[in-house]
N, C-alpha and C positions, 0 to 999 in steps of 0.2 A: 504494500500500500504506500502511495506517495503522500508525504506530509503536505498539508495546505495551511494557509494562514490568512491573516487580514492585513490590509493596508489602508491608511487614511491620509489623504493629502488635503491641505487647506491653502487657499490663495484668496486674497482680497484684490479686486479689480475696480478701477474707477470707470464703471460702465453699468448700464441697466441690466437687470436679469434677462429682459427680452433679447438684448443684443448678445449677451453671453450664451443664452440658450440657442439662439439662431446660429451663432458661430460654431457651436458644437453639433449642429444638425444640418448644415448646408455645405455641400461639397466645395462651393466657391470660397467659403471661409476656411474649412478644414484643410484644404490643400496648402495653406500658408503656414500651418504649424503642427499638423498631425505627425507624430513620430518623434523619436529622440534626435538630438543633434547628429548630423552625419547621414541623415536620411531625407528623402523627399517623398511626398505622396501626391502624384499627379491627380488632377481633378478627375480624369478619366478612370482612375483606380479607386474611386469612392462610390459606393452604392448605398443609398439611403432610402428606405421605405418607412417613413416616420409614422408608425402606428404600432400598437401592441401586436406582436406576431410578425412585424415587418423586419426586413433584413437590414443590417448595418455591416458593411464590408469595406475594408481598406486594404490596399496593397502598397506597402512602403518599399522604396528602392534605396539601397545603400549607395551613397555618393562615392564610396571608395571602389567598389567592385561590381556594382549593378545587380547584386543579389537581391532577392525580394522576400518579403515576409507578409503573408496575408492574415489578417484578423477577420474572423467571421463571427458575427453575433446576431442575436435576435432581440428586438426590443420587447421588454416585458411591460414597461410603463412609460408613457409619454404624457407629461402634464406641463405644458408650456405656461408660464416660464419658471415653474418651481422645481421640477424633478424629471430626471431621465434615468431609466434603468435598462440595462441589457445584460444578456448572458452569452458568454462565448462557449458554445456547445462543443467546439473542437478540443477544448481543454478538458481533460478528465475531471469529472465532478462539476463542470460548468462554472467557470469563474464569473461571478456576478459583480457588475460595476454599477454603483448608484451615485448619481451626481445630483446634488441639491444646490439651488441657487437662492441664497439668502439675502434679501434686500436689507442693507444696513441703514436705510433711511437718511443717507447723507451723500447720495450720488455714487456710493460704492456698493458692491455686491460681493459677498463671500461665496466662493465656489468650493464645495466639499465633495471630494471624490473618495468614496468608500468602496473597497473591493473585498469580497469574501471568496472562499475556495481558491485562494491564490496559490498556484503551484510553488513548490520550494525554489525553483530556479528564478522565479520572479521576486522572491523575497530577499535575494542577495543584495548586498550594498551596491554592487555594480548595476544591477537591474533597476534598483530604486533610484540611483543617480541618473540613469538613462531616462526614466520616466520624468524625473525632475527637470531635465533639459527640455522635454516636450512642454512642460508647464511654463518654463522660461520663454520658449518660443511663442507660446500663447500670449504671455505678457507683452512681448515685443510686438506681436501682431496687433494687439489691442491698442498699444501706444501709437503705432503707425496709423491705425484706423482713426484714432482720436485726432491726431495731428492733421490727417487728410481732411476730416470733417471740419476742423477749425479753419483750415486754409480755404476750403470751399465757402464757408460762411463769410470769411473776410472778403473773399472775391465778390460775393453777392452784395455785401454791404458797399464795397467800393464802386461796383457798377451802378448801384442805386443812387449813390452820392453824385456820380458823374452825370446822371440824367437830368 
C-alpha cells in the first residue's frame, strides 16, 4: 500500500474571487501559469468542462527536454466564485484538490488549496517546492493582469480628456 497525505497551500491575492476563480477555470488564463517553473502548458493542452462530472485536463511541457506530463481530473464541485473541487482519478486513491476563494473584504482574496490522498512522491520537499513555483507564477500573472488593466484604464481616461 502506498502512503498518502494532505497538503494545504494559502496565498492572498489583490484580486476579486471572481477573477481568481475564472483564472483557475479558463484555458486562456491557465496557460500563463499552470505548472511548476520550467514548464509551459499551451492553451491547446487544456481541456475544461466546468461542471460536476466534467473533465479538467492539462498537459504540461518541460522547457528543458519537451517531455510532457498530463493531469486528468474530474470536477466534483463547481461553485463560482467560492469553491472548486476535482479528483485526479489516474492517481491511486484519487487525489482530491479543493480550492476555496475567501473574500477578505479589502480588495484581497485568500486562495486555499487543500489536497487529500496525496501520493508520497508529491509530499517530498522537492515536489512541494515545485508546486510553490506554480503559485508564484500565478502571483506574477495576476500582477501583470492588474498592471495591464490599470494601463488600459489610464489610456481610456487620457483619450476622454483629449476629446
